[in-house]
C-alpha positions as CSV (number, residue, x, y, z in Angstrom):
1,M,-46.7,10.0,73.1
2,P,-43.6,11.7,73.5
3,S,-43.5,14.9,71.7
4,S,-40.3,14.2,69.4
5,F,-42.9,11.9,67.4
6,V,-45.5,14.1,67.3
7,V,-46.2,15.3,63.5
8,H,-48.2,18.5,63.1
9,L,-50.8,18.0,60.4
10,D,-50.6,22.0,59.6
11,A,-46.9,21.7,58.5
12,P,-45.6,20.6,55.0
13,L,-45.0,16.9,54.5
14,E,-41.4,17.4,53.4
15,D,-40.6,19.7,56.1
16,S,-41.6,16.8,58.8
17,V,-39.9,13.8,57.0
18,P,-35.8,13.9,57.8
19,S,-34.0,14.5,54.7
20,L,-32.0,11.5,53.2
21,P,-28.5,11.8,52.5
22,S,-27.3,12.5,48.9
23,L,-26.7,8.8,47.4
24,G,-23.8,10.1,44.8
25,G,-21.2,9.4,47.3
26,L,-22.5,5.8,47.7
27,R,-22.9,5.5,43.6
28,G,-19.5,6.8,43.2
29,R,-18.1,8.7,40.5
30,V,-19.6,8.3,36.8
31,P,-17.3,6.2,35.1
32,D,-15.4,8.1,32.2
33,R,-16.7,6.1,29.6
34,A,-20.1,7.4,30.4
35,R,-19.4,10.9,29.8
36,P,-19.7,12.2,26.0
37,A,-16.3,12.6,24.8
38,V,-15.1,16.5,24.2
39,P,-13.2,16.8,21.1
40,I,-10.1,18.9,21.7
41,P,-9.8,21.5,18.8
42,V,-6.5,21.4,17.0
43,P,-4.9,24.5,15.7
44,L,-4.4,24.8,11.9
45,S,-0.9,25.5,12.5
46,A,-0.5,21.6,13.5
47,Y,-1.5,20.6,10.1
48,V,0.6,23.4,8.1
49,V,4.0,22.0,7.2
50,D,5.1,25.2,5.5
51,C,3.5,28.5,4.2
52,G,5.4,31.0,2.1
53,V,4.7,33.9,0.0
54,Y,7.0,34.4,-3.4
55,V,7.6,37.4,-5.3
56,D,9.5,37.8,-8.6
57,G,10.8,33.9,-7.8
58,V,12.0,35.0,-4.2
59,R,10.7,34.1,-1.1
60,L,9.7,36.9,1.3
61,P,11.2,36.4,4.8
62,G,9.2,35.8,7.9
63,R,6.5,33.4,9.2
64,W,3.1,33.8,7.4
65,S,-0.6,32.5,8.1
66,H,-2.6,31.7,5.1
67,T,-5.0,34.8,5.6
68,D,-1.9,37.1,6.1
69,A,0.2,35.8,3.2
70,V,-3.0,36.0,0.9
71,E,-3.6,39.6,2.0
72,E,0.2,40.4,1.0
73,V,0.1,39.2,-2.4
74,R,-3.2,40.5,-3.2
75,K,-1.9,43.9,-1.9
76,R,0.9,44.0,-4.0
77,G,-0.9,42.5,-7.0
78,D,2.2,40.3,-7.7
79,G,3.5,36.8,-6.4
80,F,1.7,33.9,-5.1
81,V,1.4,32.0,-1.7
82,W,2.4,28.3,-1.5
83,I,0.6,26.6,1.6
84,G,1.5,22.9,2.2
85,L,-0.8,20.6,4.5
86,H,-0.3,17.5,6.1
87,E,-3.7,15.5,6.5
88,P,-5.6,17.7,8.0
89,D,-9.4,17.2,8.8
90,E,-12.7,18.7,7.6
91,E,-12.7,21.6,10.3
92,Q,-9.2,22.6,9.9
93,I,-9.1,22.7,6.1
94,Q,-12.5,24.8,6.1
95,G,-10.6,28.2,6.8
96,V,-8.3,27.4,4.0
97,A,-10.9,26.8,1.6
98,E,-13.0,30.3,2.6
99,T,-9.5,32.0,2.4
100,F,-8.6,30.8,-1.2
101,G,-12.4,29.9,-2.3
102,L,-11.7,26.1,-2.8
103,H,-14.8,24.3,-4.2
104,E,-16.3,22.1,-1.7
105,L,-16.5,18.8,-3.5
106,A,-12.5,19.0,-3.8
107,V,-12.0,20.0,-0.5
108,E,-13.7,17.0,0.7
109,D,-11.9,14.6,-1.6
110,A,-8.5,16.4,-0.2
111,V,-9.7,15.5,3.2
112,H,-10.7,12.0,2.7
113,A,-8.1,11.1,0.0
114,H,-8.2,7.5,-1.5
115,Q,-8.9,9.0,-4.7
116,R,-7.4,8.0,-8.4
117,P,-5.1,10.4,-10.0
118,K,-7.2,13.0,-11.9
119,L,-7.5,16.7,-12.9
120,E,-10.7,19.2,-12.2
121,R,-11.2,22.7,-12.7
122,Y,-13.6,24.3,-10.5
123,D,-14.1,27.9,-11.8
124,N,-10.5,29.9,-11.8
125,T,-9.3,26.5,-9.7
126,L,-7.4,23.7,-10.5
127,F,-7.5,20.5,-8.6
128,M,-5.1,17.6,-9.2
129,V,-4.6,14.4,-7.5
130,L,-1.3,12.5,-7.6
131,K,-0.6,9.3,-6.2
132,T,2.9,9.1,-4.3
133,V,4.6,5.6,-3.9
134,R,7.7,4.6,-2.5
135,Y,10.0,1.2,-2.3
136,V,9.9,-0.5,0.9
137,Q,13.4,-2.4,1.7
138,N,13.4,-5.9,2.2
139,A,16.1,-8.3,2.8
140,S,14.8,-10.6,0.1
141,P,11.8,-10.3,-2.4
142,D,10.8,-14.2,-1.5
143,T,10.3,-13.0,2.2
144,A,8.8,-9.7,1.6
145,N,5.2,-8.6,3.2
146,E,5.3,-4.9,1.7
147,I,7.1,-3.8,-1.3
148,V,5.1,-0.6,-2.6
149,E,3.9,2.3,0.1
150,S,1.4,4.7,-1.5
151,G,0.2,7.9,-0.6
152,E,-1.4,10.9,-2.0
153,V,-0.9,14.5,-3.0
154,M,-3.3,16.9,-3.8
155,V,-2.6,20.1,-5.4
156,F,-5.1,23.3,-5.6
157,L,-3.8,25.8,-8.0
158,G,-5.1,29.6,-8.6
159,R,-3.9,32.7,-10.3
160,D,-2.0,33.6,-7.1
161,F,-2.0,30.4,-4.6
162,V,-0.7,26.7,-4.6
163,V,-2.4,24.7,-1.9
164,T,-0.8,21.1,-1.3
165,V,-2.3,18.5,1.0
166,R,-0.3,15.1,1.5
167,H,-1.6,11.9,2.9
168,G,1.2,9.5,3.7
169,N,4.5,9.9,5.8
170,H,6.4,9.5,2.8
171,S,5.3,12.1,0.2
172,G,7.0,15.3,1.5
173,L,7.9,17.9,-0.7
174,A,10.4,19.7,1.2
175,V,12.8,18.7,-1.4
176,V,10.8,20.2,-4.3
177,R,10.1,23.6,-2.3
178,R,14.0,24.2,-1.5
179,E,15.0,23.1,-5.1
180,L,12.6,25.7,-6.5
181,E,13.8,28.4,-4.1
182,E,17.3,27.9,-5.1
183,E,16.3,28.6,-8.6
184,P,13.9,32.0,-8.7
185,E,13.9,31.9,-12.2
186,R,11.7,29.1,-12.2
187,L,9.5,30.5,-9.2
188,K,8.7,33.7,-11.4
189,V,6.8,31.7,-13.6
190,G,4.2,31.4,-11.0
191,P,2.0,28.7,-9.2
192,A,1.9,26.6,-12.5
193,A,5.9,25.9,-12.2
194,V,5.1,24.2,-8.6
195,L,2.6,22.1,-10.0
196,Y,5.0,21.1,-12.8
197,S,7.9,20.5,-10.1
198,I,5.3,18.5,-8.0
199,A,4.5,16.0,-10.8
200,D,8.0,15.5,-12.2
201,H,8.9,15.0,-8.4
202,V,6.3,12.4,-8.3
203,V,7.1,10.6,-11.5
204,D,10.6,10.5,-10.8
205,N,9.9,8.3,-7.7
206,Y,7.9,6.3,-9.9
207,L,11.1,5.6,-12.0
208,D,12.7,4.9,-8.8
209,V,10.6,2.7,-7.5
210,T,10.1,0.5,-10.9
211,D,14.2,0.3,-11.1
212,H,14.1,-1.5,-7.6
213,I,11.1,-3.8,-8.3
214,E,13.0,-4.7,-11.6
215,D,15.8,-6.0,-9.7
216,D,13.4,-8.0,-7.3
217,I,11.9,-9.6,-10.4
218,D,15.1,-10.2,-11.7
219,Q,16.1,-12.1,-8.4
220,M,13.0,-13.8,-8.2
221,E,13.1,-15.0,-11.6
222,A,16.5,-16.9,-11.1
223,L,15.0,-18.1,-7.9
224,V,12.4,-19.9,-9.6
225,F,14.4,-21.4,-12.6
226,A,17.2,-22.4,-10.2
227,P,17.3,-26.3,-9.4
228,R,15.7,-27.4,-6.5
229,S,14.5,-24.1,-5.4
230,R,11.6,-23.5,-3.0
231,V,10.0,-20.3,-4.2
232,S,6.5,-20.0,-3.2
233,A,3.8,-18.9,-5.6
234,D,2.3,-16.9,-2.8
235,Q,5.5,-14.7,-3.0
236,I,5.1,-13.9,-6.7
237,Y,1.4,-13.1,-6.0
238,L,2.6,-10.9,-3.4
239,M,4.8,-9.1,-5.8
240,K,2.0,-9.1,-8.6
241,R,-0.1,-7.3,-6.1
242,E,2.5,-4.7,-5.3
243,V,2.9,-3.9,-9.2
244,L,-0.5,-3.6,-9.8
245,E,-0.8,-1.0,-6.9
246,L,2.0,1.0,-8.6
247,R,0.0,0.5,-12.0
248,R,-3.1,1.9,-10.4
249,A,-0.8,5.2,-9.6
250,V,0.6,5.6,-12.7
251,M,-1.9,4.4,-15.4
252,P,-4.6,7.4,-14.6
253,L,-2.3,10.0,-14.6
254,A,-1.6,10.0,-18.2
255,V,-4.6,11.7,-18.9
256,P,-4.3,14.5,-16.5
257,L,-0.6,15.3,-17.7
258,R,-1.4,15.5,-21.3
259,R,-4.6,17.7,-20.7
260,L,-2.1,20.0,-19.2
261,A,0.3,19.4,-21.7
262,E,-2.4,20.7,-24.3
263,G,-3.7,23.9,-22.9
264,Y,-6.3,22.4,-20.7
265,T,-6.4,25.7,-18.8
266,P,-4.9,29.1,-18.9
267,L,-3.5,28.6,-15.6
268,I,-0.8,26.8,-17.1
269,P,1.1,29.1,-19.5
270,E,2.8,28.1,-22.7
271,Q,6.0,28.0,-21.4
272,V,5.1,25.3,-18.9
273,R,3.2,23.0,-20.8
274,S,6.3,21.7,-22.8
275,Y,7.7,20.5,-19.6
276,F,4.3,18.5,-18.9
277,R,4.9,16.8,-22.3
278,D,8.5,15.7,-20.9
279,V,6.8,14.5,-17.6
280,D,4.3,12.9,-19.8
281,D,7.2,10.9,-21.7
282,H,8.8,9.8,-18.6
283,L,5.4,8.4,-17.5
284,T,4.8,6.6,-20.3
285,E,8.2,4.8,-20.0
286,V,6.9,4.0,-16.5
287,S,3.8,2.8,-17.7
288,E,5.4,0.4,-20.3
289,R,7.7,-0.8,-17.5
290,V,4.9,-1.7,-15.3
291,I,2.9,-3.6,-17.9
292,N,6.0,-5.7,-18.6
293,F,6.4,-6.3,-15.1
294,D,2.7,-7.6,-15.0
295,E,3.1,-10.1,-17.9
296,L,6.6,-11.4,-16.5
297,L,5.3,-12.1,-13.2
298,T,2.3,-13.9,-14.5
299,T,4.9,-16.0,-16.3
300,L,6.3,-16.5,-13.3
301,V,3.4,-17.8,-11.6
302,D,3.0,-20.2,-14.6
303,A,6.5,-21.5,-14.4
304,T,6.0,-22.0,-10.6
305,L,2.9,-23.7,-10.9
306,A,4.4,-26.1,-13.8
307,K,7.4,-26.4,-11.6
308,I,5.2,-27.6,-8.5
309,T,3.2,-29.8,-10.6
310,L,6.3,-31.5,-12.1
311,Q,7.7,-32.0,-8.4
312,Q,4.3,-33.5,-7.4
313,N,4.7,-36.0,-10.4
314,S,8.4,-36.9,-9.5
315,D,7.2,-37.4,-5.8
316,M,4.5,-39.9,-7.4
317,R,6.8,-41.6,-9.3
318,K,9.0,-42.4,-6.5
319,I,6.1,-43.5,-4.2
320,S,4.8,-45.7,-6.7
321,A,8.2,-47.2,-7.7
322,W,8.6,-48.0,-3.8
323,V,5.4,-49.5,-3.4
324,A,6.1,-51.9,-6.3
325,I,9.3,-53.2,-4.9
326,I,7.8,-53.5,-1.6
327,S,4.5,-55.3,-3.2
328,V,7.0,-58.4,-4.1
329,P,7.9,-59.5,-0.6
330,T,4.4,-58.8,0.5
331,M,3.0,-61.2,-2.2
332,V,5.4,-64.0,-1.4
333,V,5.0,-63.7,2.1
334,G,1.4,-63.4,1.6
335,V,1.2,-66.8,-0.2
336,Y,3.3,-68.9,2.4
337,G,1.3,-67.5,5.0
338,M,-1.8,-69.2,4.0
339,N,-0.9,-72.2,6.2
340,F,-2.1,-74.9,3.9
341,E,-0.9,-78.4,5.0
342,F,0.5,-79.6,1.9
343,M,2.9,-77.0,0.3
344,P,6.1,-78.7,-0.8
345,E,8.4,-75.8,-0.3
346,L,7.6,-75.9,3.4
347,H,9.2,-79.1,4.1
348,W,12.1,-78.7,1.6
349,K,15.3,-78.2,3.4
350,Y,16.4,-75.2,1.0
351,G,13.2,-73.7,0.8
352,Y,13.4,-70.6,3.0
353,P,16.8,-69.5,1.7
354,V,15.6,-69.9,-2.2
355,V,12.5,-67.6,-1.2
356,I,14.3,-65.0,0.4
357,A,17.0,-65.1,-2.1
358,V,14.1,-64.9,-4.9
359,I,12.6,-61.9,-2.8
360,L,15.8,-59.9,-3.2
361,G,16.5,-60.8,-6.3
362,A,13.2,-59.6,-7.5
363,C,13.4,-56.3,-5.5
364,L,17.0,-55.3,-7.1
365,T,15.8,-56.1,-10.5
366,L,12.9,-53.9,-9.9
367,Y,15.0,-51.3,-8.2
368,R,17.7,-51.2,-11.3
369,I,14.7,-51.1,-13.8
370,F,13.1,-47.7,-11.8
371,R,16.7,-46.5,-11.5
372,R,17.4,-46.6,-15.2
373,N,14.0,-45.2,-16.0
374,R,14.7,-42.0,-13.4
375,W,12.0,-43.0,-11.1
376,L,14.2,-43.2,-8.1
């Protein structure tokens, strides 16, 4: 036996067997979908819209992180911090929550959104939820797919801070911040002035949306009662559904505003409570208009269904009238189509013209009768 085939028994088995090449190259690379996705950390700054320090109603210059801003305010013993966040996740808001001492239940509501308007108190912190709305412009209310777009604003209010968390692209507070910064006297009051301005801004948007919806309902009402109009009940139901969404934003907010106006917490000073009463009055106006919209749309649905029923009855009358007219020649032709041997009219010289004349006369008589009765 050639020496190349000799296996020494005293040698380890793995040393005597030639090693196989790795199969990794034959199998190819592991697909990306088989590998677990590694989340990419996003810095908190990506969620921070603005962060400002306000002392004596004036914003201090410079860019501030939430930790530096709180340290500055508490070192001075005066002023407050206003930080705005846009749709943060749980990990990103955790640092803010720890810095300002926010309650974990309120933080969870702020992250996941889809909350009803409410007001809650956690130790020395207020948590308020407001629903924001925006009117979606459409060419015509009878061709719209969406009329009201909703979002949310959550406000954490403390002795020396305001944290706002927004959900939705239309609920920006840059206008509110700019207006307040132009009036330092209002900002001197403290964080309560910011909460009032946000609530006032949200309710003013309610008024603007109700004005647009009222115009749409007036236009739809004119179409419903216009002669030969083709307004679908589906479009009225869509409008009713959008009004219901607006109602869900408006109605639950009345109780939180009333509690703030009645001194629910010492975080709202007396001089600000009267302003919350004014916001509550505006909200009451919106609520009454929304209720009227709902009732009017219910009436329009009933009117549309009644109009459809009348149209169907009219169509059935027309069909019945034409069936009656057509039944005359059908009956006569059916009689003379029986092929009996003894039918005198078949051998009469004027039989055919007389039968045609009788058929035409009967049909014209029925047509005039139906026409006079407005069936045709």
